[in-house]
N, C-alpha and C positions, 0 to 999 in steps of 0.2 A: 504494500500500500504506500502511495506517495503522499507525504504530508508536508505542509509549509508552516513553519513556526515563525511568526512575526514577533520578535522579542523587543524591538524598538523601531520607531519610524517617525523621525522629526528632527528639528534642529538641536535637540538635546542628545541625540544619538540614534544610530541606525544599525540594525543587525537582524538578519533573517537566516534561518536554517532550513534547508530543503532536505528531507529525509525519505529514503526508500528502504523500507524494512530496517535493517540494522546498519545502514551506511548513510552518511550525510555529508553535505558541504555547507559552509557558512558564506554568506554574502555580506561583506562589510563588518567592521568591528569598531563601532563608534563609542562604546561604553568601556569602562574599565574591565579588566579580566574578572575581578571579584564580583562586580555587579552582573556581568553577563553570566557568570557561573551560577549565581543565585537564580537568575531568570530561567536558565536551562534546567536547573534542578526542579523549579516549580512547574515547568512544562514536561518534565519526565524525559529530558534529553540526556543520554549518556555521552559524555564528552569523547569517549573512546571511539564513537561512531564517526566523528567528524574527520574527514580526510584532507580537506583543503580549505583555505580562506581566500575567497575572491574579493577583490577591491574594485569598486566602481570608479572612484576618483579620490583625490587626496585631501579633501576638506575634512576638518577636524571631527565633525560629527559622524564621519564614516571611517576614520582611521585611528582615533585616539587610543584604542586598545589593540590595534592590529599586531604590533610587535610582541607585546606580552602574550597575546592570545596564541600566536603562532609558536612561540617558544614553549609556553606551558603545555600546549596540546601536541607539540612535536610535529606540526603540519606545515606544508609550504604555503607561501603567499603567491597567488596568481594575479597578475595585472600586466598592463603594457609598460614599456620602459619609461615613458614620460611620467606616468603616474607613480611608478616605483621610485623615481628620482626626485619626487616632489614632496615626500613626507619623511619624518624621522621614524624609522622602523627598527633600528638597531640591527644586530646580526640575526638574519633569518634565512631560511631556505627559500630561494626565489625561483619561480617558474615564469618565464617570459611569455606573454600572450600578445596577439595582434588583433586589432579590430577587424571583424568579419572573417576571422580565421578560427574555425571550430577546433576544439580539443576535448579530450576525454579525461575524466577523473573517476576511476572505478566504474560504477554503473551509470554515471552522469555524462551526457553529452552537453557541452557548453559552447555557446556562441556569443562572443562579445559584440555588442551592437553600438553604433555611434549615437551619442546624444549631443545636445547643444547646451553647454553650461560653462560658466567662467572657471574652468579648470584645465589642466594641461592636456589631457586626452581622455575625456570622460566616456564611460561605457554603461550601457544597461546589459543585462544578461538573460539570454534565452536558455533555459535548462530543460533537457529532455531525459526522462527516465521512466521505466515501467510503462512505456507506451503513452505517457502523458507529457504535456509541455507546460512549463511555468515561465512566466516573464516577470522580471523585476525591473521596473522602469520608473525611476524617480530622478530628481535633479536634472531636469531638462526644460528649456524654454519652449521648444517645439518638438514635435514628433518627426524624426527623419523617416524617409521611406522604408528602410529596413526595420525600424522600430514599429512603424505602422503595420507592416506585413507580419511581424512577430505577434503583435497584439491580435491580429486577425486569426492567427493559427493557435493561439494559446488556449489551454483548458483552464488555466488559472493565471490571473495577472494582477500584480501590484502596480497600480497606476497612480502617479502623483496627482494630488488635488491640493496644492499647497496653499492657495489663498483665494479669498472672496474679493472680487475687484472693488466693491464698495468699501469693505472694511479696510483694504490696503490704502485706497485713495483718501479716506477720511481719517486714517490712523496717524500715530505719532512718528512714524519713520521719516527721516529726512528725505527730501526729494530725490537726491542722487540714488539712494538705496531703493526707493520706490521704482525708479526708472530701471534700475538693474534687475529687480525682481520681475518686472513686466516685460523685459527684453527677451530676445530670442536666445540669449545665453543665461537666462534666469530660471524661472520656475513656471510650472503650469498652473493656471487658475482653474477653479471648479468648472467654469463654462467650457473652456477649451479642452479640458480633460474629458468632459461629457461628450463633446463633439467627436473626439477621437474614438471613444468607446462606441458611440452610436454608429459611426461610419465603418467600423470594423466588425459589426455584429453579425457574423455569419454562422457562428457556433452558438446555438441556443442554450447549450449547457455550460458555456463559459462562466466562470466565477470571477467577479471583480472585487478587489480589495483596494480601498482608497488610502494612499500612503503619503507620508511626509507632510501632514497637515500642519500649518503654522499655528503656534499657540497664540500669536498676536493678531493674525489676519484671517483667521478661519475658525470654524467650530465644527465638530462632527455632525451636528444637526443641519447646519447650512450646507456643508459639503454633500451629505446624502440627499438632502432635499433638492439641491440644484441638479445633481447628476441624475437623480430619479426623474425629475421633470423633463429634462432634455432627452434622455435616452429611452424613457418608458419602462425602465427596469424598476420593479417594485422596491420601495425604499428598504424594506426589511431584508432584501437580498444584497444590499450594499453594506459592506462592513468596513470598519476602520478602528484604530485604537482610540479609546475614549479619553484617556488621561495618562499622565506620566507614570510609568510603571505597569501600565496595562499591557497584556500580551494576548496573542491568539495562536491556536493550533487549528489548522484547516486541512481537511482531506481534499485531495484532488481526484 
């Protein structure tokens, strides 16, 4: 059985574990090792199952715990050279990847996909295992063509719904930061995420999880309501983390 454990998703930290039976891979490690360890224990994840740590990009909320996590678990870090050279990871086992070049980690087929974000060479990940496909796509200002194609093919997708446009525009952030967030190398708003979800809705059994919600410029209720209204997906079928420390385990 393929499971997705969302341990953290937001500016305070990001970490997702994709598990097939007794093998797993981790995507991003933005929390401390000790905090992640406690969350994994709460979700029933045995650390010995994790075979690799995939990094999407070098921002602190995605890599703060990457070095310690890799060393504690004795696992390699996978990412492209530009990303690997852009954060402090210490001595780790590094496996180089390239955007749009697939690779295998045990039972998992992994394809790094191009995103648009203010980072060195940011990626989303399409992960295939057990006959199912998972897409983890956050921290992007727009959906590139390969990303859109992967969303169409996914059985389960974590899709960024970072901000509500009205909340951002009326909020306390300085104007340069607002413009960066709204730009093509910033983040996805609820409306644009909903349009991408709607335009790629060819698999009626696809599950959508809304990720990387801003704690200042969005709320779970607004995100779900907006995406539901535009896509026609029933609100109760759209999930997201509700508060700091919240986690989810979802079957694919």
